C-alpha positions as CSV (number, residue, x, y, z in Angstrom):
1,X,132.7,58.0,74.4
2,X,131.2,59.9,71.4
3,X,134.7,60.8,70.2
4,X,135.7,57.1,70.3
5,X,132.5,56.1,68.4
6,X,133.2,58.7,65.7
7,X,136.8,57.5,65.4
8,X,135.6,53.9,64.9
9,X,133.2,55.1,62.2
10,X,136.0,57.0,60.5
11,X,138.3,54.0,60.7
12,X,135.6,51.8,59.0
13,X,134.9,54.4,56.3
14,X,138.6,54.6,55.4
15,X,139.1,50.8,55.5
16,X,139.5,48.8,52.2
17,X,135.8,47.8,52.7
18,X,134.8,51.3,51.8
19,X,137.7,52.5,49.6
20,X,138.1,49.6,47.3
21,X,135.8,48.0,44.7
22,X,134.0,44.8,45.6
23,X,135.9,42.8,43.0
24,X,139.2,43.7,44.7
25,X,138.3,41.6,47.7
26,X,136.4,38.8,45.9
27,X,138.7,38.2,43.0
28,X,138.6,34.4,43.0
29,X,135.0,34.2,41.8
30,X,135.7,35.2,38.1
31,X,132.4,36.9,37.5
32,X,131.2,37.9,34.0
33,X,131.3,41.6,33.2
34,X,127.6,41.9,33.8
35,X,127.8,40.2,37.1
36,X,130.9,42.3,38.1
37,X,128.8,45.4,37.3
38,X,125.9,44.1,39.4
39,X,128.2,43.2,42.3
40,X,129.8,46.7,42.2
41,X,126.3,48.3,42.3
42,X,125.3,46.1,45.2
43,X,128.5,46.9,47.2
44,X,128.2,50.6,46.4
45,X,124.6,50.6,47.7
46,X,125.7,49.2,51.0
47,X,128.5,51.7,51.2
48,X,126.1,54.5,50.3
49,X,123.5,53.5,52.9
50,X,126.2,53.5,55.7
51,X,127.6,56.8,54.6
52,X,124.2,58.4,54.3
53,X,123.4,57.3,57.9
54,X,126.6,58.8,59.2
55,X,126.1,62.1,57.3
56,X,122.4,62.3,58.3
57,X,123.1,61.9,62.0
58,X,126.5,63.2,62.9
59,X,127.8,65.6,60.2
60,X,125.9,68.8,60.6
61,X,127.6,71.8,62.2
62,X,124.8,72.1,64.8
63,X,125.3,68.5,66.0
64,X,129.0,68.9,66.2
65,X,128.6,72.0,68.4
66,X,126.0,70.6,70.9
67,X,127.2,67.7,73.1
68,X,123.6,66.8,74.1
69,X,122.4,66.8,70.5
70,X,125.5,64.8,69.5
71,X,124.7,62.2,72.2
72,X,121.1,61.9,71.0
73,X,122.1,61.7,67.3
74,X,124.6,59.0,68.1
75,X,121.9,57.0,69.9
76,X,119.7,57.2,66.8
77,X,122.6,56.4,64.5
78,X,123.3,53.3,66.4
79,X,119.7,52.2,66.1
80,X,119.8,52.8,62.4
81,X,123.1,50.9,62.1
82,X,121.5,48.0,64.0
83,X,118.6,48.0,61.4
84,X,121.2,48.0,58.6
85,X,123.1,45.1,60.3
86,X,119.8,43.2,60.6
87,X,119.1,43.9,56.9
88,X,122.5,42.7,55.8
89,X,122.3,39.6,58.1
90,X,118.9,38.8,56.5
91,X,120.3,39.3,53.0
92,X,123.3,37.1,53.8
93,X,121.0,34.3,55.0
94,X,118.8,34.7,51.9
95,X,121.7,34.7,49.5
96,X,123.4,31.7,51.2
97,X,120.2,29.7,51.2
98,X,119.6,30.6,47.5
99,X,123.2,29.6,46.6
100,X,122.9,26.3,48.4
101,X,119.5,25.6,46.9
102,X,120.8,26.4,43.4
103,X,123.8,24.2,43.9
104,X,122.0,21.2,45.5
105,X,118.8,21.2,43.5
106,X,119.7,22.6,40.1
107,X,123.5,22.1,40.2
108,X,123.8,25.8,39.1
109,X,126.7,27.5,40.7
110,X,125.5,31.1,40.9
111,X,128.7,33.1,41.4
112,X,126.9,36.4,41.7
113,X,124.7,35.2,44.5
114,X,127.8,33.8,46.3
115,X,129.5,37.2,45.8
116,X,126.6,39.2,47.2
117,X,126.6,36.8,50.2
118,X,130.3,37.5,50.6
119,X,129.8,41.3,50.4
120,X,127.2,41.1,53.1
121,X,129.5,39.1,55.3
122,X,132.3,41.6,54.8
123,X,130.1,44.3,56.2
124,X,128.5,42.5,59.1
125,X,131.3,42.4,61.7
126,X,132.5,46.0,61.2
127,X,129.0,47.3,61.5
128,X,128.2,45.2,64.5
129,X,131.4,46.6,66.2
130,X,129.7,50.0,66.2
131,X,126.5,48.8,67.9
132,X,125.6,46.5,70.7
133,X,123.5,43.4,71.1
134,X,120.9,45.2,73.2
135,X,120.2,47.7,70.3
136,X,119.9,44.8,67.8
137,X,117.5,43.0,70.2
138,X,115.4,46.1,70.6
139,X,115.1,46.5,66.9
140,X,114.3,42.8,66.4
141,X,111.6,43.2,69.0
142,X,110.1,46.1,67.0
143,X,110.2,43.9,63.9
144,X,108.5,41.0,65.8
145,X,105.8,43.4,66.9
146,X,105.1,44.5,63.4
147,X,105.1,40.9,62.1
148,X,102.7,39.9,64.9
149,X,100.4,42.8,64.1
150,X,100.4,41.9,60.4
151,X,99.5,38.3,61.2
152,X,96.7,39.4,63.6
153,X,95.3,41.8,61.1
154,X,95.3,39.2,58.4
155,X,93.6,36.5,60.4
């Protein structure tokens, strides 16, 4: 089970999503040089977050040598990946709403916002394939509890 999970992570990290620049899979938007730079920074930050999670939880020699520790670290990595998925899903929604608003209200076609939305969507399915719906639901429950506490403390 753990070996299969590690193999799926390796497959994702060696996929074009991680090995190519963002503009290579969103070429049709014709971004300005400044927007291309910003999109590359955004894409790279998502890649970096994913890789740092993997390295933090599964790459140490101690973890590799201890099956029980590896199982525990894998559990925690999946929780963190679920939070990353929730974050990207939220950003995708935010960018999509902003792009639609800009287009419908101001008639401004913001290509950078559209590109960031596309980058989020490219990462969503591959990351979700590493986690399960129960883990996402548990994390969302934690977020709901925090939001409820915030509202209760402000009222």
